[in-house]
DSSP file (Angstrom, degrees, kcal/mol; ACC not computed):
  #  RESIDUE AA STRUCTURE BP1 BP2  ACC     N-H-->O    O-->H-N    N-H-->O    O-->H-N    TCO  KAPPA ALPHA  PHI   PSI    X-CA   Y-CA   Z-CA
    1    1 A M              0   0    0      0, 0.0    54,-2.6     0, 0.0     2,-0.4   0.000 360.0 360.0 360.0 159.8  124.9  110.1  101.8
    2    2 A L  E     -AB  54  88A   0     86,-2.9    86,-3.6    52,-0.2     2,-0.4  -0.929 360.0-166.2-117.0 135.5  121.2  109.4  101.4
    3    3 A V  E     -AB  53  87A   0     50,-2.8    50,-2.6    -2,-0.4     2,-0.5  -0.989   5.8-174.0-123.4 130.0  119.4  106.2  102.5
    4    4 A V  E     -A   52   0A   0     82,-2.7     2,-0.5    -2,-0.4    48,-0.2  -0.975   4.7-176.8-129.7 118.6  115.8  105.4  101.3
    5    5 A Y  E     -A   51   0A   0     46,-2.7    46,-2.5    -2,-0.5     2,-0.4  -0.961   9.0-163.8-110.7 129.3  113.7  102.5  102.5
    6    6 A R  E     -A   50   0A   0     -2,-0.5    76,-3.5    76,-0.3     2,-0.4  -0.901   5.6-167.0-112.6 145.5  110.3  101.9  100.9
    7    7 A F  E     -A   49   0A   0     42,-2.5    42,-2.8    -2,-0.4     2,-0.6  -0.990  18.9-148.8-134.4 136.9  107.7   99.8  102.5
    8    8 A G  E     +A   48   0A   0     72,-0.5    40,-0.2    -2,-0.4    39,-0.1  -0.938  30.1 176.3-100.7 116.3  104.4   98.3  101.2
    9    9 A V        -     0   0    0     38,-3.5     5,-0.1    -2,-0.6    -2,-0.0  -0.980  32.6-116.1-128.7 124.0  102.1   98.1  104.2
   10   10 A P    >   -     0   0    0      0, 0.0     3,-2.0     0, 0.0     4,-0.4  -0.268  30.6-117.6 -55.6 142.9   98.4   96.9  104.2
   11   11 A A  G >  S+     0   0    0      1,-0.3     3,-1.5     2,-0.2     4,-0.4   0.836 112.9  61.4 -52.8 -37.7   96.1   99.8  105.2
   12   12 A A  G 3  S+     0   0    0      1,-0.3    -1,-0.3     2,-0.1     4,-0.2   0.738 107.5  44.7 -63.9 -22.4   94.9   97.9  108.3
   13   13 A E  G <> S+     0   0    0     -3,-2.0     4,-2.8     1,-0.1     5,-0.3   0.392  84.2 105.3 -99.2   1.3   98.5   97.9  109.6
   14   14 A G  H <> S+     0   0    0     -3,-1.5     4,-2.5    -4,-0.4    -1,-0.1   0.877  78.8  43.8 -54.0 -50.2   99.1  101.6  108.8
   15   15 A E  H  > S+     0   0    0     -4,-0.4     4,-1.7     2,-0.2    -1,-0.2   0.909 116.9  44.9 -67.5 -42.0   98.9  103.1  112.3
   16   16 A S  H  > S+     0   0    0     -4,-0.2     4,-2.2     2,-0.2    -1,-0.2   0.898 114.4  50.1 -68.5 -37.7  100.9  100.4  114.0
   17   17 A F  H  X S+     0   0    0     -4,-2.8     4,-3.0     2,-0.2     5,-0.3   0.902 105.8  56.9 -65.3 -39.4  103.5  100.5  111.2
   18   18 A R  H  X S+     0   0    0     -4,-2.5     4,-2.1    -5,-0.3    -1,-0.2   0.923 109.3  45.5 -55.6 -45.7  103.7  104.3  111.5
   19   19 A A  H  X S+     0   0    0     -4,-1.7     4,-2.1     2,-0.2    -1,-0.2   0.909 113.5  49.5 -65.0 -42.5  104.7  103.9  115.2
   20   20 A D  H  X S+     0   0    0     -4,-2.2     4,-2.2     1,-0.2    -2,-0.2   0.901 111.2  49.3 -63.6 -40.8  107.2  101.2  114.5
   21   21 A L  H  X S+     0   0    0     -4,-3.0     4,-2.4     2,-0.2    -1,-0.2   0.875 109.8  51.0 -68.2 -37.3  108.8  103.2  111.7
   22   22 A Q  H  X S+     0   0    0     -4,-2.1     4,-2.4    -5,-0.3    -1,-0.2   0.901 109.4  51.1 -66.1 -39.6  109.1  106.3  114.0
   23   23 A T  H  X S+     0   0    0     -4,-2.1     4,-2.2     2,-0.2    -2,-0.2   0.913 110.4  49.3 -61.8 -42.9  110.7  104.1  116.6
   24   24 A A  H  X S+     0   0    0     -4,-2.2     4,-2.3     2,-0.2    -2,-0.2   0.922 110.8  49.8 -62.2 -44.7  113.2  102.8  114.0
   25   25 A R  H  X S+     0   0    0     -4,-2.4     4,-2.6     1,-0.2    -2,-0.2   0.906 110.1  50.7 -61.7 -41.9  114.0  106.4  112.9
   26   26 A E  H  X S+     0   0    0     -4,-2.4     4,-1.1     2,-0.2    -1,-0.2   0.898 109.2  50.8 -63.7 -41.1  114.5  107.5  116.5
   27   27 A A  H  < S+     0   0    0     -4,-2.2     3,-0.4     1,-0.2    -1,-0.2   0.924 114.3  43.7 -62.7 -44.0  117.0  104.6  117.1
   28   28 A L  H >< S+     0   0    0     -4,-2.3     3,-1.8     1,-0.2    -2,-0.2   0.877 107.6  60.0 -67.7 -37.6  118.9  105.5  114.0
   29   29 A A  H 3< S+     0   0    0     -4,-2.6    -1,-0.2     1,-0.3    -2,-0.2   0.758  96.9  61.4 -63.4 -24.5  118.8  109.2  114.8
   30   30 A A  T 3< S+     0   0    0     -4,-1.1    -1,-0.3    -3,-0.4     2,-0.2   0.557  88.2  97.5 -78.2  -7.2  120.7  108.6  118.0
   31   31 A C  S X  S-     0   0    0     -3,-1.8     3,-1.6    -4,-0.2    33,-0.1  -0.525  86.0 -97.1 -87.3 149.3  123.7  107.2  116.2
   32   32 A A  T 3  S+     0   0    0      1,-0.2    32,-0.1    -2,-0.2    -1,-0.1  -0.361 108.1  28.6 -60.4 137.2  126.8  109.1  115.3
   33   33 A G  T 3  S+     0   0    0      1,-0.3    23,-2.6    22,-0.1     2,-0.3   0.310  80.6 136.9  94.6  -8.5  126.9  110.4  111.8
   34   34 A Y  E <   +C   55   0A   0     -3,-1.6    -1,-0.3    21,-0.2    21,-0.2  -0.578  24.4 175.9 -72.1 130.1  123.1  110.8  111.5
   35   35 A V  E     -     0   0A   0     19,-3.0     2,-0.3     1,-0.4    20,-0.2   0.773  55.0 -50.3-104.7 -37.9  122.3  114.1  109.8
   36   36 A G  E     -C   54   0A   0     18,-1.4    18,-3.4     2,-0.0    -1,-0.4  -0.940  51.3-175.4 173.9 167.3  118.5  114.0  109.4
   37   37 A G  E     -C   53   0A   0     -2,-0.3     2,-0.3    16,-0.3    16,-0.3  -0.976   8.9-148.6-175.0 163.8  115.6  112.0  108.2
   38   38 A E  E     -C   52   0A   0     14,-2.6    14,-2.5    -2,-0.3     2,-0.4  -0.969  12.8-138.6-141.3 153.6  111.8  111.7  107.6
   39   39 A V  E     +C   51   0A   0     -2,-0.3     2,-0.3    12,-0.2    12,-0.2  -0.943  34.5 174.8-106.9 135.0  109.0  109.2  107.6
   40   40 A G  E     -C   50   0A   0     10,-2.8    10,-2.6    -2,-0.4     2,-0.4  -0.944  25.5-147.2-140.0 162.6  106.5  109.7  104.8
   41   41 A R  E     -C   49   0A   0     -2,-0.3     8,-0.2     8,-0.2     6,-0.1  -0.993  35.6-104.5-129.1 138.4  103.5  108.1  103.2
   42   42 A N        -     0   0    0      6,-3.1     6,-0.2     3,-0.5     8,-0.0  -0.340  19.3-145.3 -64.3 135.9  102.7  108.2   99.5
   43   43 A V  S    S+     0   0    0      1,-0.2    -1,-0.1     3,-0.1     0, 0.0   0.747  98.6  38.9 -75.8 -23.0   99.9  110.6   98.6
   44   44 A D  S    S+     0   0    0      1,-0.3    -1,-0.2     4,-0.1    -2,-0.1   0.742 126.1  32.1 -96.4 -27.6   98.6  108.4   95.8
   45   45 A D    >   -     0   0    0      3,-0.2     3,-2.4     1,-0.1    -3,-0.5  -0.842  65.0-167.8-132.9  94.2   99.0  105.0   97.4
   46   46 A P  T 3  S+     0   0    0      0, 0.0    -1,-0.1     0, 0.0    -3,-0.1   0.534  85.3  67.0 -65.6  -3.6   98.6  105.1  101.2
   47   47 A E  T 3  S+     0   0    0     -6,-0.1   -38,-3.5   -39,-0.1     2,-0.6   0.435  85.3  84.5 -91.4   0.6  100.0  101.6  101.5
   48   48 A L  E <   +A    8   0A   0     -3,-2.4    -6,-3.1   -40,-0.2     2,-0.3  -0.918  59.4 177.8-107.8 119.4  103.4  102.8  100.4
   49   49 A W  E     -AC   7  41A   0    -42,-2.8   -42,-2.5    -2,-0.6     2,-0.3  -0.756   9.6-158.8-116.2 161.4  105.6  104.3  103.1
   50   50 A V  E     -AC   6  40A   0    -10,-2.6   -10,-2.8    -2,-0.3     2,-0.5  -0.999  13.2-163.5-142.9 144.2  109.2  105.7  103.1
   51   51 A L  E     -AC   5  39A   0    -46,-2.5   -46,-2.7    -2,-0.3     2,-0.4  -0.984  20.3-177.5-120.6 115.9  112.0  106.3  105.6
   52   52 A S  E     +AC   4  38A   0    -14,-2.5   -14,-2.6    -2,-0.5     2,-0.3  -0.942   3.8 175.5-117.0 139.9  114.6  108.6  104.2
   53   53 A M  E     -AC   3  37A   0    -50,-2.6   -50,-2.8    -2,-0.4     2,-0.4  -0.966  22.8-142.6-140.4 153.2  117.7  109.6  106.0
   54   54 A R  E     -AC   2  36A   0    -18,-3.4   -19,-3.0    -2,-0.3   -18,-1.4  -0.968  21.3-174.0-117.2 136.8  120.9  111.6  105.5
   55   55 A W  E     - C   0  34A   0    -54,-2.6   -21,-0.2    -2,-0.4     3,-0.1  -0.907  35.3-121.4-128.0 153.3  124.2  110.4  106.9
   56   56 A E  S    S-     0   0    0    -23,-2.6     2,-0.3    -2,-0.3   -22,-0.1   0.890  91.6 -22.4 -59.8 -39.8  127.7  112.0  107.0
   57   57 A N     >  -     0   0    0    -24,-0.2     4,-1.7   -56,-0.1     3,-0.2  -0.972  69.1 -93.9-164.0 169.7  129.1  109.0  105.2
   58   58 A V  H  > S+     0   0    0     -2,-0.3     4,-2.5     1,-0.2     5,-0.2   0.835 119.0  58.6 -64.3 -33.4  128.5  105.3  104.3
   59   59 A G  H  > S+     0   0    0      2,-0.2     4,-2.5     1,-0.2    -1,-0.2   0.913 104.3  50.2 -63.5 -42.7  130.6  104.1  107.3
   60   60 A S  H  > S+     0   0    0     -3,-0.2     4,-2.1     2,-0.2    -1,-0.2   0.920 112.0  48.4 -60.5 -44.1  128.4  106.0  109.8
   61   61 A Y  H  X S+     0   0    0     -4,-1.7     4,-1.7     2,-0.2    -2,-0.2   0.935 113.3  45.9 -62.4 -47.8  125.3  104.5  108.3
   62   62 A R  H  X S+     0   0    0     -4,-2.5     4,-0.7     1,-0.2    -1,-0.2   0.862 111.8  51.3 -68.6 -34.8  126.7  100.9  108.3
   63   63 A R  H >X S+     0   0    0     -4,-2.5     3,-0.8    -5,-0.2     4,-0.5   0.889 106.5  56.1 -66.2 -37.4  128.0  101.3  111.9
   64   64 A A  H >< S+     0   0    0     -4,-2.1     3,-1.3     1,-0.3     6,-0.3   0.899 101.9  55.8 -60.5 -40.4  124.6  102.5  113.0
   65   65 A L  H 3< S+     0   0    0     -4,-1.7    -1,-0.3     1,-0.3    -2,-0.2   0.752 106.8  52.0 -63.9 -22.0  123.0   99.3  111.6
   66   66 A S  H << S+     0   0    0     -3,-0.8    -1,-0.3    -4,-0.7    -2,-0.2   0.543  84.1 112.4 -90.0  -8.4  125.4   97.3  113.8
   67   67 A S  S <X S-     0   0    0     -3,-1.3     4,-2.4    -4,-0.5     5,-0.2  -0.339  72.8-126.4 -70.0 148.3  124.5   99.1  117.0
   68   68 A Y  H  > S+     0   0    0      1,-0.2     4,-2.3     2,-0.2     5,-0.2   0.917 108.3  51.2 -59.9 -46.4  122.7   97.1  119.7
   69   69 A D  H  > S+     0   0    0      1,-0.2     4,-3.0     2,-0.2     5,-0.3   0.886 110.9  48.2 -62.3 -39.7  119.9   99.7  120.1
   70   70 A V  H  >>S+     0   0    0     -6,-0.3     4,-2.7     2,-0.2     5,-1.8   0.914 111.0  50.6 -67.2 -42.2  119.2   99.7  116.3
   71   71 A K  H  <5S+     0   0    0     -4,-2.4     5,-0.4     3,-0.2    -2,-0.2   0.897 117.3  41.8 -59.7 -38.8  119.2   95.9  116.2
   72   72 A L  H  <5S+     0   0    0     -4,-2.3    -2,-0.2    -5,-0.2    -1,-0.2   0.898 129.0  24.6 -74.7 -42.7  116.7   95.9  119.0
   73   73 A R  H  <5S+     0   0    0     -4,-3.0    -3,-0.2    -5,-0.2    -2,-0.2   0.580 132.2  22.3-104.8 -12.5  114.4   98.8  118.0
   74   74 A A  T  X5S+     0   0    0     -4,-2.7     4,-2.9    -5,-0.3     3,-0.4   0.721  95.3  77.3-128.0 -32.8  114.8   99.1  114.2
   75   75 A V  H  ><S+     0   0    0     -5,-1.8     4,-2.2     1,-0.3     5,-0.1   0.861  94.7  53.9 -60.7 -39.5  116.0   96.0  112.3
   76   76 A A  H  4 S+     0   0    0     -5,-0.4    -1,-0.3     1,-0.2     4,-0.2   0.912 114.7  42.2 -61.1 -40.6  112.6   94.1  112.5
   77   77 A T  H >4 S+     0   0    0     -3,-0.4     3,-1.7     1,-0.2    -2,-0.2   0.930 113.4  51.3 -70.3 -45.5  110.9   97.1  110.9
   78   78 A L  H >< S+     0   0    0     -4,-2.9     3,-1.9     1,-0.3    -2,-0.2   0.813  99.2  66.2 -62.3 -29.5  113.6   97.8  108.4
   79   79 A S  T 3< S+     0   0    0     -4,-2.2    -1,-0.3     1,-0.3    -2,-0.2   0.637  90.5  65.5 -68.7 -11.8  113.5   94.1  107.3
   80   80 A R  T <  S+     0   0    0     -3,-1.7   -72,-0.5    -4,-0.2    -1,-0.3   0.468  78.9 120.0 -84.4  -2.6  110.0   94.8  106.0
   81   81 A A  S <  S-     0   0    0     -3,-1.9   -74,-0.3   -74,-0.1     2,-0.1  -0.217  79.3 -94.0 -64.4 152.0  111.4   97.1  103.3
   82   82 A I        -     0   0    0    -76,-3.5     2,-1.0     1,-0.1   -76,-0.3  -0.464  50.1-105.4 -60.5 133.7  110.9   96.5   99.6
   83   83 A E  S    S+     0   0    0     -2,-0.1    -1,-0.1    -3,-0.1   -78,-0.0  -0.533  77.6 109.0 -74.3 102.3  114.0   94.6   98.5
   84   84 A E  S    S-     0   0    0     -2,-1.0   -78,-0.1   -78,-0.1    -3,-0.0  -0.958  78.8 -71.2-162.7 158.6  116.0   97.2   96.5
   85   85 A P        -     0   0    0      0, 0.0     3,-0.0     0, 0.0   -81,-0.0  -0.306  44.3-177.7 -57.4 141.5  119.2   99.1   97.0
   86   86 A S        +     0   0    0    -83,-0.1   -82,-2.7   -81,-0.1     2,-0.5   0.589  50.1  83.1-119.9 -15.6  118.8  101.7   99.7
   87   87 A A  E     +B    3   0A   0    -84,-0.2     2,-0.4   -86,-0.0   -84,-0.2  -0.817  51.9 178.2-102.5 130.7  122.0  103.7   99.9
   88   88 A Y  E     -B    2   0A   0    -86,-3.6   -86,-2.9    -2,-0.5     2,-0.3  -0.965  25.4-130.4-129.6 142.4  122.8  106.6   97.5
   89   89 A E        -     0   0    0     -2,-0.4     2,-0.3   -88,-0.2   -32,-0.0  -0.679  34.6-110.8 -84.5 148.0  125.6  109.0   97.2
   90   90 A L        -     0   0    0     -2,-0.3     2,-0.8     1,-0.0    -1,-0.0  -0.626  25.2-141.4 -78.4 136.8  124.7  112.6   97.0
   91   91 A V        +     0   0    0     -2,-0.3     6,-0.0     6,-0.1    -1,-0.0  -0.863  24.9 178.8-105.8 103.7  125.4  114.1   93.5
   92   92 A E    >   -     0   0    0     -2,-0.8     3,-2.1     1,-0.1     2,-0.0  -0.741  43.0 -84.4-101.0 150.3  126.7  117.6   93.8
   93   93 A P  T 3  S+     0   0    0      0, 0.0     3,-0.1     0, 0.0    -1,-0.1  -0.318 114.4   3.5 -54.5 128.3  127.7  119.8   90.9
   94   94 A G  T 3  S+     0   0    0      1,-0.3     2,-0.1    -3,-0.0    -3,-0.0   0.385  96.3 138.3  78.8  -3.9  131.3  118.9   89.9
   95   95 A A    <   -     0   0    0     -3,-2.1     2,-0.5     1,-0.1    -1,-0.3  -0.469  58.0-117.5 -75.9 145.6  131.7  116.2   92.4
   96   96 A T        -     0   0    0     -2,-0.1     2,-0.2    -3,-0.1    -1,-0.1  -0.701  31.9-136.3 -79.6 128.3  133.4  113.0   91.5
   97   97 A L        -     0   0    0     -2,-0.5    -6,-0.1     1,-0.1    -1,-0.0  -0.543  24.4 -96.0 -86.3 152.7  131.0  110.1   91.7
   98   98 A N        -     0   0    0     -2,-0.2     2,-0.2     1,-0.1    -1,-0.1  -0.284  40.2-116.0 -59.7 148.4  132.0  106.7   93.3
   99   99 A I        -     0   0    0      1,-0.1     2,-0.6    -3,-0.1    -1,-0.1  -0.561  39.1 -91.8 -81.8 155.4  133.1  104.1   90.9
  100  100 A E  S    S+     0   0    0     -2,-0.2    -1,-0.1     0, 0.0     0, 0.0  -0.569  74.5 126.2 -71.4 115.0  130.9  100.9   90.6
  101  101 A S        -     0   0    0     -2,-0.6     2,-0.1    -3,-0.0    -3,-0.0  -0.962  64.4 -89.0-163.6 152.6  132.3   98.4   93.1
  102  102 A P        -     0   0    0      0, 0.0     0, 0.0     0, 0.0     0, 0.0  -0.394  27.4-155.6 -65.2 145.0  131.0   96.3   96.0
  103  103 A R        +     0   0    0      2,-0.1     2,-0.2    -2,-0.1     0, 0.0   0.389  60.7  97.1-103.1   1.0  131.2   98.1   99.4
  104  104 A S  S    S-     0   0    0      1,-0.0     2,-0.6     2,-0.0     0, 0.0  -0.555  75.3-119.7 -92.2 158.0  131.4   95.0  101.6
  105  105 A I              0   0    0     -2,-0.2    -2,-0.1     1,-0.1    -1,-0.0  -0.848 360.0 360.0 -95.2 123.8  134.5   93.4  103.0
  106  106 A G              0   0    0     -2,-0.6    -1,-0.1     0, 0.0    -2,-0.0   0.435 360.0 360.0 -97.5 360.0  134.8   89.9  101.7
């Protein structure tokens, strides 16, 4: 699965945010099920940042968000993300796509 967080960050905060985002990525990367990820900055709007990650499955990603180290080192930074859906299924040729349904346990 693919996870994309986008952030609007004032230019004056860019360098400190870059360090915070890298710390968040490292905390998530240490979790089971993490496949890879990158930190990026938009080439046209330097105040727009992105953290993109690949996970084995949605369960691995959601368990990672619950880990103590991620709560300590990443959640404050992730909470600055632009409010929009962040988790995507990968669309492979011929693959059956998930049906539209809530993924939380009520």
